[in-house]
ChimeraX commands (.cxc) that place a marker at each C-alpha (Angstrom):
marker #1 position -20.43,148.29,114.47 radius 0.5
marker #1 position -23.23,150.86,113.17 radius 0.5
marker #1 position -26.90,150.78,115.02 radius 0.5
marker #1 position -27.59,151.18,110.81 radius 0.5
marker #1 position -26.25,151.80,107.46 radius 0.5
marker #1 position -28.30,154.03,105.02 radius 0.5
marker #1 position -27.47,153.01,101.33 radius 0.5
marker #1 position -28.34,155.88,99.11 radius 0.5
marker #1 position -27.73,159.14,99.67 radius 0.5
marker #1 position -30.60,160.92,97.99 radius 0.5
marker #1 position -33.66,163.37,100.16 radius 0.5
marker #1 position -35.10,160.43,101.59 radius 0.5
marker #1 position -31.82,158.93,102.33 radius 0.5
marker #1 position -30.41,162.03,104.25 radius 0.5
marker #1 position -33.70,161.91,105.67 radius 0.5
marker #1 position -32.95,158.69,107.55 radius 0.5
marker #1 position -29.49,159.74,108.28 radius 0.5
marker #1 position -31.22,162.81,110.02 radius 0.5
marker #1 position -33.95,161.50,112.20 radius 0.5
marker #1 position -30.74,158.80,113.52 radius 0.5
marker #1 position -28.97,161.77,114.05 radius 0.5
marker #1 position -31.74,162.69,116.10 radius 0.5
marker #1 position -32.44,159.66,117.53 radius 0.5
marker #1 position -28.42,159.03,118.72 radius 0.5
marker #1 position -27.78,156.02,116.51 radius 0.5
marker #1 position -24.49,154.96,115.57 radius 0.5
marker #1 position -25.26,155.45,111.45 radius 0.5
marker #1 position -24.12,155.87,108.10 radius 0.5
marker #1 position -24.87,156.79,104.44 radius 0.5
marker #1 position -23.11,155.41,101.98 radius 0.5
marker #1 position -24.02,155.97,98.11 radius 0.5
marker #1 position -22.23,155.33,95.12 radius 0.5
marker #1 position -22.35,158.96,93.19 radius 0.5
marker #1 position -22.44,162.36,94.66 radius 0.5
marker #1 position -24.81,164.07,97.38 radius 0.5
marker #1 position -28.63,163.84,95.74 radius 0.5
marker #1 position -26.97,161.70,92.77 radius 0.5
marker #1 position -30.28,161.87,90.88 radius 0.5
marker #1 position -31.38,164.82,91.14 radius 0.5
marker #1 position -27.34,166.01,89.98 radius 0.5
marker #1 position -28.90,164.22,87.12 radius 0.5
marker #1 position -32.03,166.02,85.98 radius 0.5
marker #1 position -31.89,167.92,83.17 radius 0.5
marker #1 position -30.08,171.30,83.65 radius 0.5
marker #1 position -32.72,173.42,83.41 radius 0.5
marker #1 position -35.26,171.30,85.03 radius 0.5
marker #1 position -38.24,172.92,87.58 radius 0.5
marker #1 position -40.30,170.90,90.22 radius 0.5
marker #1 position -43.67,169.83,90.15 radius 0.5
marker #1 position -43.80,170.84,94.07 radius 0.5
marker #1 position -43.39,174.14,95.89 radius 0.5
marker #1 position -39.82,174.08,97.67 radius 0.5
marker #1 position -41.68,173.80,101.42 radius 0.5
marker #1 position -42.71,169.83,100.06 radius 0.5
marker #1 position -38.86,169.22,99.75 radius 0.5
marker #1 position -37.98,169.90,102.87 radius 0.5
marker #1 position -35.99,167.47,105.24 radius 0.5
marker #1 position -35.20,167.90,108.77 radius 0.5
marker #1 position -36.58,171.24,109.53 radius 0.5
marker #1 position -34.49,173.26,107.00 radius 0.5
marker #1 position -35.88,175.43,105.51 radius 0.5
marker #1 position -35.99,175.33,101.89 radius 0.5
marker #1 position -36.25,178.94,99.98 radius 0.5
marker #1 position -36.58,179.13,95.97 radius 0.5
marker #1 position -36.64,182.45,93.88 radius 0.5
marker #1 position -39.82,181.29,92.27 radius 0.5
marker #1 position -43.30,179.66,93.09 radius 0.5
marker #1 position -41.55,176.07,92.44 radius 0.5
marker #1 position -37.22,175.36,92.88 radius 0.5
marker #1 position -35.24,174.24,89.92 radius 0.5
marker #1 position -32.64,171.72,89.37 radius 0.5
marker #1 position -30.04,173.96,91.14 radius 0.5
marker #1 position -31.59,175.69,94.18 radius 0.5
marker #1 position -32.16,172.10,95.29 radius 0.5
marker #1 position -28.89,171.20,94.66 radius 0.5
marker #1 position -27.50,174.14,96.66 radius 0.5
marker #1 position -30.98,173.14,99.42 radius 0.5
marker #1 position -29.75,169.54,99.83 radius 0.5
marker #1 position -25.98,170.02,100.37 radius 0.5
marker #1 position -27.06,172.36,102.94 radius 0.5
marker #1 position -29.27,169.87,104.77 radius 0.5
marker #1 position -26.37,167.72,104.86 radius 0.5
marker #1 position -23.96,170.19,106.32 radius 0.5
marker #1 position -26.50,171.66,108.77 radius 0.5
marker #1 position -26.88,168.32,110.15 radius 0.5
marker #1 position -23.71,167.24,109.95 radius 0.5
marker #1 position -24.24,164.24,108.45 radius 0.5
marker #1 position -22.36,161.12,108.05 radius 0.5
marker #1 position -21.73,160.11,104.54 radius 0.5
marker #1 position -19.62,158.20,102.35 radius 0.5
marker #1 position -19.86,159.67,98.36 radius 0.5
marker #1 position -18.70,157.36,95.26 radius 0.5
marker #1 position -18.35,154.52,97.24 radius 0.5
marker #1 position -20.76,151.59,95.56 radius 0.5
marker #1 position -22.35,148.80,97.78 radius 0.5
marker #1 position -20.98,145.63,95.94 radius 0.5
marker #1 position -22.43,142.84,98.46 radius 0.5
marker #1 position -24.47,142.65,101.72 radius 0.5
marker #1 position -24.52,139.79,103.71 radius 0.5
marker #1 position -26.41,138.68,106.67 radius 0.5
marker #1 position -23.77,137.60,109.63 radius 0.5
marker #1 position -24.78,136.44,112.85 radius 0.5
marker #1 position -28.01,138.28,112.89 radius 0.5
marker #1 position -25.91,142.03,111.46 radius 0.5
marker #1 position -24.86,142.98,108.16 radius 0.5
marker #1 position -21.55,143.16,106.78 radius 0.5
marker #1 position -21.67,146.06,104.02 radius 0.5
marker #1 position -18.78,145.30,101.31 radius 0.5
marker #1 position -17.70,148.38,98.91 radius 0.5
marker #1 position -15.90,149.45,96.54 radius 0.5
marker #1 position -13.41,150.93,99.18 radius 0.5
marker #1 position -13.69,149.08,102.68 radius 0.5
marker #1 position -15.91,147.00,104.82 radius 0.5
marker #1 position -18.53,147.94,107.24 radius 0.5
marker #1 position -20.68,146.10,109.50 radius 0.5
marker #1 position -24.05,147.49,110.97 radius 0.5
marker #1 position -27.22,145.73,112.92 radius 0.5
marker #1 position -29.87,147.58,110.45 radius 0.5
marker #1 position -30.20,148.38,106.81 radius 0.5
marker #1 position -31.95,150.98,105.02 radius 0.5
marker #1 position -32.44,150.52,101.33 radius 0.5
marker #1 position -33.13,154.16,100.11 radius 0.5
marker #1 position -31.97,153.46,96.41 radius 0.5
marker #1 position -34.31,154.90,94.39 radius 0.5
marker #1 position -34.84,154.24,90.08 radius 0.5
marker #1 position -32.90,156.25,88.45 radius 0.5
marker #1 position -29.86,154.80,88.06 radius 0.5
marker #1 position -30.90,152.01,85.79 radius 0.5
marker #1 position -32.27,153.23,82.36 radius 0.5
marker #1 position -34.27,150.95,80.64 radius 0.5
marker #1 position -32.36,149.72,77.80 radius 0.5
marker #1 position -33.72,148.94,74.12 radius 0.5
marker #1 position -31.51,145.84,73.39 radius 0.5
marker #1 position -30.57,146.78,69.68 radius 0.5
marker #1 position -27.27,146.93,68.06 radius 0.5
marker #1 position -25.75,150.29,68.35 radius 0.5
marker #1 position -26.70,150.96,71.98 radius 0.5
marker #1 position -23.66,151.20,73.57 radius 0.5
marker #1 position -22.12,154.29,70.58 radius 0.5
marker #1 position -21.33,157.61,72.67 radius 0.5
marker #1 position -24.59,159.23,70.09 radius 0.5
marker #1 position -26.81,157.41,72.35 radius 0.5
marker #1 position -28.08,158.59,75.36 radius 0.5
marker #1 position -30.27,157.72,78.27 radius 0.5
marker #1 position -30.11,161.03,80.52 radius 0.5
marker #1 position -30.64,164.08,78.78 radius 0.5
marker #1 position -29.09,167.62,80.13 radius 0.5
marker #1 position -29.26,170.51,78.16 radius 0.5
marker #1 position -30.30,171.17,74.55 radius 0.5
marker #1 position -27.44,173.11,73.37 radius 0.5
marker #1 position -25.61,169.84,72.05 radius 0.5
marker #1 position -28.43,169.10,69.46 radius 0.5
marker #1 position -28.27,172.57,67.99 radius 0.5
marker #1 position -28.53,171.21,64.14 radius 0.5
marker #1 position -28.37,167.94,64.74 radius 0.5
marker #1 position -30.83,165.39,63.42 radius 0.5
marker #1 position -32.13,163.55,66.86 radius 0.5
marker #1 position -34.16,160.95,67.26 radius 0.5
marker #1 position -36.29,160.90,70.47 radius 0.5
marker #1 position -37.30,157.34,71.85 radius 0.5
marker #1 position -40.57,157.49,74.39 radius 0.5
marker #1 position -44.15,158.45,74.75 radius 0.5
marker #1 position -44.33,159.95,78.39 radius 0.5
marker #1 position -43.01,163.35,79.94 radius 0.5
marker #1 position -39.35,163.14,79.32 radius 0.5
marker #1 position -39.25,162.54,75.95 radius 0.5
marker #1 position -41.87,165.23,75.04 radius 0.5
marker #1 position -39.84,167.99,77.13 radius 0.5
marker #1 position -36.91,166.74,75.61 radius 0.5
marker #1 position -38.89,166.66,71.89 radius 0.5
marker #1 position -39.86,170.20,72.11 radius 0.5
marker #1 position -36.66,171.61,73.83 radius 0.5
marker #1 position -34.53,170.17,70.93 radius 0.5
marker #1 position -36.77,171.10,68.27 radius 0.5
marker #1 position -36.82,174.95,70.01 radius 0.5
marker #1 position -33.12,175.41,69.86 radius 0.5
marker #1 position -33.16,174.34,66.00 radius 0.5
marker #1 position -32.53,170.17,66.23 radius 0.5
marker #1 position -33.98,168.27,63.45 radius 0.5
marker #1 position -36.50,166.08,65.84 radius 0.5
marker #1 position -38.02,162.86,65.10 radius 0.5
marker #1 position -39.92,160.31,67.51 radius 0.5
marker #1 position -39.98,157.07,67.51 radius 0.5
marker #1 position -42.84,155.80,69.47 radius 0.5
marker #1 position -43.81,151.95,70.62 radius 0.5
marker #1 position -47.35,152.77,71.48 radius 0.5
marker #1 position -50.40,153.90,69.38 radius 0.5
marker #1 position -50.24,157.56,71.16 radius 0.5
marker #1 position -48.35,159.59,73.47 radius 0.5
marker #1 position -49.07,158.06,77.15 radius 0.5
marker #1 position -52.55,159.84,79.05 radius 0.5
marker #1 position -49.80,160.85,81.74 radius 0.5
marker #1 position -48.22,163.58,79.38 radius 0.5
marker #1 position -48.90,166.98,81.31 radius 0.5
marker #1 position -51.57,168.73,80.51 radius 0.5
marker #1 position -50.23,171.96,79.85 radius 0.5
marker #1 position -47.37,170.51,77.43 radius 0.5
marker #1 position -49.55,167.53,75.59 radius 0.5
marker #1 position -51.19,170.28,72.87 radius 0.5
marker #1 position -47.50,171.91,72.37 radius 0.5
marker #1 position -46.53,168.27,71.74 radius 0.5
marker #1 position -49.19,167.28,69.71 radius 0.5
marker #1 position -49.33,170.59,67.41 radius 0.5
marker #1 position -45.88,170.43,66.81 radius 0.5
marker #1 position -46.81,166.50,65.40 radius 0.5
marker #1 position -49.51,167.64,63.70 radius 0.5
marker #1 position -47.81,170.77,61.44 radius 0.5
marker #1 position -45.00,168.08,60.87 radius 0.5
marker #1 position -42.22,170.50,62.90 radius 0.5
marker #1 position -41.49,167.22,64.73 radius 0.5
marker #1 position -41.61,163.94,62.91 radius 0.5
marker #1 position -43.43,161.29,65.12 radius 0.5
marker #1 position -43.46,157.41,64.13 radius 0.5
marker #1 position -46.19,155.39,66.43 radius 0.5
marker #1 position -46.22,152.39,67.03 radius 0.5
marker #1 position -42.55,151.94,66.03 radius 0.5
marker #1 position -39.65,150.68,67.07 radius 0.5
marker #1 position -35.63,151.24,66.74 radius 0.5
marker #1 position -34.15,147.91,65.17 radius 0.5
marker #1 position -30.16,148.95,64.66 radius 0.5
marker #1 position -28.19,152.26,65.57 radius 0.5
marker #1 position -24.85,153.48,63.70 radius 0.5
marker #1 position -22.62,156.03,63.47 radius 0.5
marker #1 position -24.77,158.13,61.17 radius 0.5
marker #1 position -27.93,156.28,60.62 radius 0.5
marker #1 position -30.75,154.53,62.65 radius 0.5
marker #1 position -32.91,152.25,61.37 radius 0.5
marker #1 position -36.83,151.82,62.51 radius 0.5
marker #1 position -39.58,149.13,62.02 radius 0.5
marker #1 position -42.65,151.24,61.81 radius 0.5
marker #1 position -46.56,149.79,60.22 radius 0.5
marker #1 position -45.73,151.08,56.81 radius 0.5
marker #1 position -42.25,148.51,56.99 radius 0.5
marker #1 position -38.92,150.14,57.81 radius 0.5
marker #1 position -37.00,153.04,57.36 radius 0.5
marker #1 position -33.17,154.07,57.39 radius 0.5
marker #1 position -32.81,157.52,58.75 radius 0.5
marker #1 position -29.76,160.00,58.65 radius 0.5
marker #1 position -29.60,160.70,62.11 radius 0.5
marker #1 position -26.80,162.19,64.92 radius 0.5
marker #1 position -27.97,161.30,67.93 radius 0.5
marker #1 position -30.46,158.89,69.65 radius 0.5
marker #1 position -32.00,160.12,72.86 radius 0.5
marker #1 position -33.95,157.10,74.64 radius 0.5
marker #1 position -36.41,158.49,77.24 radius 0.5
marker #1 position -37.35,155.13,78.00 radius 0.5
marker #1 position -37.72,155.36,81.67 radius 0.5
marker #1 position -35.61,153.99,84.89 radius 0.5
marker #1 position -36.26,150.99,87.21 radius 0.5
marker #1 position -35.20,149.78,90.87 radius 0.5
marker #1 position -31.92,148.12,91.16 radius 0.5
marker #1 position -34.28,144.38,91.63 radius 0.5
marker #1 position -30.76,142.50,91.36 radius 0.5
marker #1 position -29.54,144.21,94.21 radius 0.5
marker #1 position -33.01,144.08,96.78 radius 0.5
marker #1 position -32.87,140.12,95.68 radius 0.5
marker #1 position -29.04,139.66,96.73 radius 0.5
marker #1 position -30.18,140.91,100.19 radius 0.5
marker #1 position -33.05,138.54,100.32 radius 0.5
marker #1 position -36.03,141.15,99.95 radius 0.5
marker #1 position -39.05,139.51,98.34 radius 0.5
marker #1 position -41.32,140.88,95.54 radius 0.5
marker #1 position -45.27,140.53,95.19 radius 0.5
marker #1 position -46.22,138.32,91.76 radius 0.5
marker #1 position -47.33,141.35,90.35 radius 0.5
marker #1 position -46.74,143.37,87.40 radius 0.5
marker #1 position -45.16,146.23,89.36 radius 0.5
marker #1 position -42.77,143.80,91.14 radius 0.5
marker #1 position -43.47,145.41,94.67 radius 0.5
marker #1 position -41.05,144.64,97.04 radius 0.5
marker #1 position -42.53,143.19,100.53 radius 0.5
marker #1 position -42.58,145.53,103.53 radius 0.5
marker #1 position -44.16,146.17,106.43 radius 0.5
marker #1 position -46.53,149.51,106.06 radius 0.5
marker #1 position -45.76,150.39,109.56 radius 0.5
marker #1 position -42.59,150.26,109.67 radius 0.5
marker #1 position -41.19,149.77,106.67 radius 0.5
marker #1 position -39.31,146.81,107.42 radius 0.5
marker #1 position -38.95,143.86,104.60 radius 0.5
marker #1 position -39.12,139.85,104.62 radius 0.5
marker #1 position -35.57,140.47,106.03 radius 0.5
marker #1 position -35.09,141.09,109.67 radius 0.5
marker #1 position -33.31,144.71,110.37 radius 0.5
marker #1 position -33.66,145.16,106.41 radius 0.5
marker #1 position -35.91,148.74,105.74 radius 0.5
marker #1 position -36.82,150.53,102.40 radius 0.5
marker #1 position -37.47,154.24,102.12 radius 0.5
marker #1 position -38.45,156.37,98.80 radius 0.5
marker #1 position -39.58,155.46,95.73 radius 0.5
marker #1 position -38.03,151.83,96.11 radius 0.5
marker #1 position -41.30,151.06,97.89 radius 0.5
marker #1 position -42.83,151.14,94.68 radius 0.5
marker #1 position -41.38,148.87,92.60 radius 0.5
marker #1 position -41.94,149.36,88.97 radius 0.5
marker #1 position -44.49,152.13,90.06 radius 0.5
marker #1 position -42.18,154.82,89.99 radius 0.5
marker #1 position -44.66,157.24,90.03 radius 0.5
marker #1 position -46.24,156.30,93.51 radius 0.5
marker #1 position -43.67,157.69,96.16 radius 0.5
marker #1 position -42.01,160.95,96.01 radius 0.5
marker #1 position -39.94,163.22,98.27 radius 0.5
marker #1 position -43.44,164.71,99.47 radius 0.5
marker #1 position -44.61,161.63,100.88 radius 0.5
marker #1 position -41.99,159.50,101.62 radius 0.5
marker #1 position -40.37,161.79,103.92 radius 0.5
marker #1 position -42.22,160.02,107.24 radius 0.5
marker #1 position -40.12,157.04,105.92 radius 0.5
marker #1 position -37.45,157.84,107.71 radius 0.5
marker #1 position -39.49,158.33,110.82 radius 0.5
marker #1 position -41.46,155.00,110.40 radius 0.5
marker #1 position -38.03,153.60,110.12 radius 0.5
marker #1 position -35.83,155.00,112.93 radius 0.5
marker #1 position -38.46,154.67,115.62 radius 0.5
marker #1 position -39.14,150.80,114.66 radius 0.5
marker #1 position -35.42,150.22,114.69 radius 0.5
marker #1 position -34.68,152.24,118.28 radius 0.5
marker #1 position -37.53,150.45,119.62 radius 0.5
marker #1 position -35.35,147.22,118.72 radius 0.5
marker #1 position -32.39,148.21,120.24 radius 0.5
marker #1 position -33.68,149.48,123.60 radius 0.5
marker #1 position -35.35,146.24,123.75 radius 0.5
marker #1 position -32.29,144.71,123.10 radius 0.5
marker #1 position -30.31,146.41,125.73 radius 0.5
marker link #1:1,2 radius 0.2
marker link #1:2,3 radius 0.2
marker link #1:3,4 radius 0.2
marker link #1:4,5 radius 0.2
marker link #1:5,6 radius 0.2
marker link #1:6,7 radius 0.2
marker link #1:7,8 radius 0.2
marker link #1:8,9 radius 0.2
marker link #1:9,10 radius 0.2
marker link #1:10,11 radius 0.2
marker link #1:11,12 radius 0.2
marker link #1:12,13 radius 0.2
marker link #1:13,14 radius 0.2
marker link #1:14,15 radius 0.2
marker link #1:15,16 radius 0.2
marker link #1:16,17 radius 0.2
marker link #1:17,18 radius 0.2
marker link #1:18,19 radius 0.2
marker link #1:19,20 radius 0.2
marker link #1:20,21 radius 0.2
marker link #1:21,22 radius 0.2
marker link #1:22,23 radius 0.2
marker link #1:23,24 radius 0.2
marker link #1:24,25 radius 0.2
marker link #1:25,26 radius 0.2
marker link #1:26,27 radius 0.2
marker link #1:27,28 radius 0.2
marker link #1:28,29 radius 0.2
marker link #1:29,30 radius 0.2
marker link #1:30,31 radius 0.2
marker link #1:31,32 radius 0.2
marker link #1:32,33 radius 0.2
marker link #1:33,34 radius 0.2
marker link #1:34,35 radius 0.2
marker link #1:35,36 radius 0.2
marker link #1:36,37 radius 0.2
marker link #1:37,38 radius 0.2
marker link #1:38,39 radius 0.2
marker link #1:39,40 radius 0.2
marker link #1:40,41 radius 0.2
marker link #1:41,42 radius 0.2
marker link #1:42,43 radius 0.2
marker link #1:43,44 radius 0.2
marker link #1:44,45 radius 0.2
marker link #1:45,46 radius 0.2
marker link #1:46,47 radius 0.2
marker link #1:47,48 radius 0.2
marker link #1:48,49 radius 0.2
marker link #1:49,50 radius 0.2
marker link #1:50,51 radius 0.2
marker link #1:51,52 radius 0.2
marker link #1:52,53 radius 0.2
marker link #1:53,54 radius 0.2
marker link #1:54,55 radius 0.2
marker link #1:55,56 radius 0.2
marker link #1:56,57 radius 0.2
marker link #1:57,58 radius 0.2
marker link #1:58,59 radius 0.2
marker link #1:59,60 radius 0.2
marker link #1:60,61 radius 0.2
marker link #1:61,62 radius 0.2
marker link #1:62,63 radius 0.2
marker link #1:63,64 radius 0.2
marker link #1:64,65 radius 0.2
marker link #1:65,66 radius 0.2
marker link #1:66,67 radius 0.2
marker link #1:67,68 radius 0.2
marker link #1:68,69 radius 0.2
marker link #1:69,70 radius 0.2
marker link #1:70,71 radius 0.2
marker link #1:71,72 radius 0.2
marker link #1:72,73 radius 0.2
marker link #1:73,74 radius 0.2
marker link #1:74,75 radius 0.2
marker link #1:75,76 radius 0.2
marker link #1:76,77 radius 0.2
marker link #1:77,78 radius 0.2
marker link #1:78,79 radius 0.2
marker link #1:79,80 radius 0.2
marker link #1:80,81 radius 0.2
marker link #1:81,82 radius 0.2
marker link #1:82,83 radius 0.2
marker link #1:83,84 radius 0.2
marker link #1:84,85 radius 0.2
marker link #1:85,86 radius 0.2
marker link #1:86,87 radius 0.2
marker link #1:87,88 radius 0.2
marker link #1:88,89 radius 0.2
marker link #1:89,90 radius 0.2
marker link #1:90,91 radius 0.2
marker link #1:91,92 radius 0.2
marker link #1:92,93 radius 0.2
marker link #1:93,94 radius 0.2
marker link #1:94,95 radius 0.2
marker link #1:95,96 radius 0.2
marker link #1:96,97 radius 0.2
marker link #1:97,98 radius 0.2
marker link #1:98,99 radius 0.2
marker link #1:99,100 radius 0.2
marker link #1:100,101 radius 0.2
marker link #1:101,102 radius 0.2
marker link #1:102,103 radius 0.2
marker link #1:103,104 radius 0.2
marker link #1:104,105 radius 0.2
marker link #1:105,106 radius 0.2
marker link #1:106,107 radius 0.2
marker link #1:107,108 radius 0.2
marker link #1:108,109 radius 0.2
marker link #1:109,110 radius 0.2
marker link #1:110,111 radius 0.2
marker link #1:111,112 radius 0.2
marker link #1:112,113 radius 0.2
marker link #1:113,114 radius 0.2
marker link #1:114,115 radius 0.2
marker link #1:115,116 radius 0.2
marker link #1:116,117 radius 0.2
marker link #1:117,118 radius 0.2
marker link #1:118,119 radius 0.2
marker link #1:119,120 radius 0.2
marker link #1:120,121 radius 0.2
marker link #1:121,122 radius 0.2
marker link #1:122,123 radius 0.2
marker link #1:123,124 radius 0.2
marker link #1:124,125 radius 0.2
marker link #1:125,126 radius 0.2
marker link #1:126,127 radius 0.2
marker link #1:127,128 radius 0.2
marker link #1:128,129 radius 0.2
marker link #1:129,130 radius 0.2
marker link #1:130,131 radius 0.2
marker link #1:131,132 radius 0.2
marker link #1:132,133 radius 0.2
marker link #1:133,134 radius 0.2
marker link #1:134,135 radius 0.2
marker link #1:135,136 radius 0.2
marker link #1:136,137 radius 0.2
marker link #1:137,138 radius 0.2
marker link #1:138,139 radius 0.2
marker link #1:139,140 radius 0.2
marker link #1:140,141 radius 0.2
marker link #1:141,142 radius 0.2
marker link #1:142,143 radius 0.2
marker link #1:143,144 radius 0.2
marker link #1:144,145 radius 0.2
marker link #1:145,146 radius 0.2
marker link #1:146,147 radius 0.2
marker link #1:147,148 radius 0.2
marker link #1:148,149 radius 0.2
marker link #1:149,150 radius 0.2
marker link #1:150,151 radius 0.2
marker link #1:151,152 radius 0.2
marker link #1:152,153 radius 0.2
marker link #1:153,154 radius 0.2
marker link #1:154,155 radius 0.2
marker link #1:155,156 radius 0.2
marker link #1:156,157 radius 0.2
marker link #1:157,158 radius 0.2
marker link #1:158,159 radius 0.2
marker link #1:159,160 radius 0.2
marker link #1:160,161 radius 0.2
marker link #1:161,162 radius 0.2
marker link #1:162,163 radius 0.2
marker link #1:163,164 radius 0.2
marker link #1:164,165 radius 0.2
marker link #1:165,166 radius 0.2
marker link #1:166,167 radius 0.2
marker link #1:167,168 radius 0.2
marker link #1:168,169 radius 0.2
marker link #1:169,170 radius 0.2
marker link #1:170,171 radius 0.2
marker link #1:171,172 radius 0.2
marker link #1:172,173 radius 0.2
marker link #1:173,174 radius 0.2
marker link #1:174,175 radius 0.2
marker link #1:175,176 radius 0.2
marker link #1:176,177 radius 0.2
marker link #1:177,178 radius 0.2
marker link #1:178,179 radius 0.2
marker link #1:179,180 radius 0.2
marker link #1:180,181 radius 0.2
marker link #1:181,182 radius 0.2
marker link #1:182,183 radius 0.2
marker link #1:183,184 radius 0.2
marker link #1:184,185 radius 0.2
marker link #1:185,186 radius 0.2
marker link #1:186,187 radius 0.2
marker link #1:187,188 radius 0.2
marker link #1:188,189 radius 0.2
marker link #1:189,190 radius 0.2
marker link #1:190,191 radius 0.2
marker link #1:191,192 radius 0.2
marker link #1:192,193 radius 0.2
marker link #1:193,194 radius 0.2
marker link #1:194,195 radius 0.2
marker link #1:195,196 radius 0.2
marker link #1:196,197 radius 0.2
marker link #1:197,198 radius 0.2
marker link #1:198,199 radius 0.2
marker link #1:199,200 radius 0.2
marker link #1:200,201 radius 0.2
marker link #1:201,202 radius 0.2
marker link #1:202,203 radius 0.2
marker link #1:203,204 radius 0.2
marker link #1:204,205 radius 0.2
marker link #1:205,206 radius 0.2
marker link #1:206,207 radius 0.2
marker link #1:207,208 radius 0.2
marker link #1:208,209 radius 0.2
marker link #1:209,210 radius 0.2
marker link #1:210,211 radius 0.2
marker link #1:211,212 radius 0.2
marker link #1:212,213 radius 0.2
marker link #1:213,214 radius 0.2
marker link #1:214,215 radius 0.2
marker link #1:215,216 radius 0.2
marker link #1:216,217 radius 0.2
marker link #1:217,218 radius 0.2
marker link #1:218,219 radius 0.2
marker link #1:219,220 radius 0.2
marker link #1:220,221 radius 0.2
marker link #1:221,222 radius 0.2
marker link #1:222,223 radius 0.2
marker link #1:223,224 radius 0.2
marker link #1:224,225 radius 0.2
marker link #1:225,226 radius 0.2
marker link #1:226,227 radius 0.2
marker link #1:227,228 radius 0.2
marker link #1:228,229 radius 0.2
marker link #1:229,230 radius 0.2
marker link #1:230,231 radius 0.2
marker link #1:231,232 radius 0.2
marker link #1:232,233 radius 0.2
marker link #1:233,234 radius 0.2
marker link #1:234,235 radius 0.2
marker link #1:235,236 radius 0.2
marker link #1:236,237 radius 0.2
marker link #1:237,238 radius 0.2
marker link #1:238,239 radius 0.2
marker link #1:239,240 radius 0.2
marker link #1:240,241 radius 0.2
marker link #1:241,242 radius 0.2
marker link #1:242,243 radius 0.2
marker link #1:243,244 radius 0.2
marker link #1:244,245 radius 0.2
marker link #1:245,246 radius 0.2
marker link #1:246,247 radius 0.2
marker link #1:247,248 radius 0.2
marker link #1:248,249 radius 0.2
marker link #1:249,250 radius 0.2
marker link #1:250,251 radius 0.2
marker link #1:251,252 radius 0.2
marker link #1:252,253 radius 0.2
marker link #1:253,254 radius 0.2
marker link #1:254,255 radius 0.2
marker link #1:255,256 radius 0.2
marker link #1:256,257 radius 0.2
marker link #1:257,258 radius 0.2
marker link #1:258,259 radius 0.2
marker link #1:259,260 radius 0.2
marker link #1:260,261 radius 0.2
marker link #1:261,262 radius 0.2
marker link #1:262,263 radius 0.2
marker link #1:263,264 radius 0.2
marker link #1:264,265 radius 0.2
marker link #1:265,266 radius 0.2
marker link #1:266,267 radius 0.2
marker link #1:267,268 radius 0.2
marker link #1:268,269 radius 0.2
marker link #1:269,270 radius 0.2
marker link #1:270,271 radius 0.2
marker link #1:271,272 radius 0.2
marker link #1:272,273 radius 0.2
marker link #1:273,274 radius 0.2
marker link #1:274,275 radius 0.2
marker link #1:275,276 radius 0.2
marker link #1:276,277 radius 0.2
marker link #1:277,278 radius 0.2
marker link #1:278,279 radius 0.2
marker link #1:279,280 radius 0.2
marker link #1:280,281 radius 0.2
marker link #1:281,282 radius 0.2
marker link #1:282,283 radius 0.2
marker link #1:283,284 radius 0.2
marker link #1:284,285 radius 0.2
marker link #1:285,286 radius 0.2
marker link #1:286,287 radius 0.2
marker link #1:287,288 radius 0.2
marker link #1:288,289 radius 0.2
marker link #1:289,290 radius 0.2
marker link #1:290,291 radius 0.2
marker link #1:291,292 radius 0.2
marker link #1:292,293 radius 0.2
marker link #1:293,294 radius 0.2
marker link #1:294,295 radius 0.2
marker link #1:295,296 radius 0.2
marker link #1:296,297 radius 0.2
marker link #1:297,298 radius 0.2
marker link #1:298,299 radius 0.2
marker link #1:299,300 radius 0.2
marker link #1:300,301 radius 0.2
marker link #1:301,302 radius 0.2
marker link #1:302,303 radius 0.2
marker link #1:303,304 radius 0.2
marker link #1:304,305 radius 0.2
marker link #1:305,306 radius 0.2
marker link #1:306,307 radius 0.2
marker link #1:307,308 radius 0.2
marker link #1:308,309 radius 0.2
marker link #1:309,310 radius 0.2
marker link #1:310,311 radius 0.2
marker link #1:311,312 radius 0.2
marker link #1:312,313 radius 0.2
marker link #1:313,314 radius 0.2
marker link #1:314,315 radius 0.2
marker link #1:315,316 radius 0.2
marker link #1:316,317 radius 0.2
marker link #1:317,318 radius 0.2
marker link #1:318,319 radius 0.2
marker link #1:319,320 radius 0.2
marker link #1:320,321 radius 0.2
marker link #1:321,322 radius 0.2
marker link #1:322,323 radius 0.2
view
């Protein structure tokens, strides 16, 4: 019987494990992917917006070569954190079901079964992309995650989306000699596009280096063509790859399976006590970006590290009272 099972081995899941270590709790961290799986799936040359000190957890110094760390440095750092604290990890082990049994929890995974008095959901939001739900989306030419520009050299690429990810992908692939077309549902790029990048993409579109169709959507994807609907009517574009930078969302189905209620708002914000991060289900806690529901830009590593302290502090007090 564990005191705490943490689902999600991202930075905030690791922070919860560190606090459990410090509190001498019997805990386990489980993740269906690798350590900090979301960061691993970032583009290969991604650089964080934040400085390294704001990404630190567990008192382990994060030293980067530049003003802001990159993906490679972050992966190295969080491996070092996990090793420094000797965190109890089960990686590549997907949680299939969480069942309440006599006040405790049975956690059934792809490799076994565990029992715990409490659960932390630190599942992030990067595992479930928004699907376009069009014929052909299952083809291998369609990518919901972007890695690097090299594979798209001299290829006809459609980039779907109007936010930072789509803009970055469009510019990077264009500069590696891809023929880039953007398909954007909105009438313009989103106002949240980074201010130092927005003039670049707007100028490339204005000069015709990158073609952009606004108020437009993809209708069907085939092996070498893609149909789109534009304000001027349907078009068929010769096409090699579709990079769908449509964003990602939390796993609401998983939260609902455990019994976590959502607020009746457009952001589907989960119910939780902001003083303890406990949900409406006793001894089920939320940590990190999942707390914001669809508002995935509300919580980051920098401002949600404190969740670990709130959760473990509350749970430890409960366990001491029970004893």
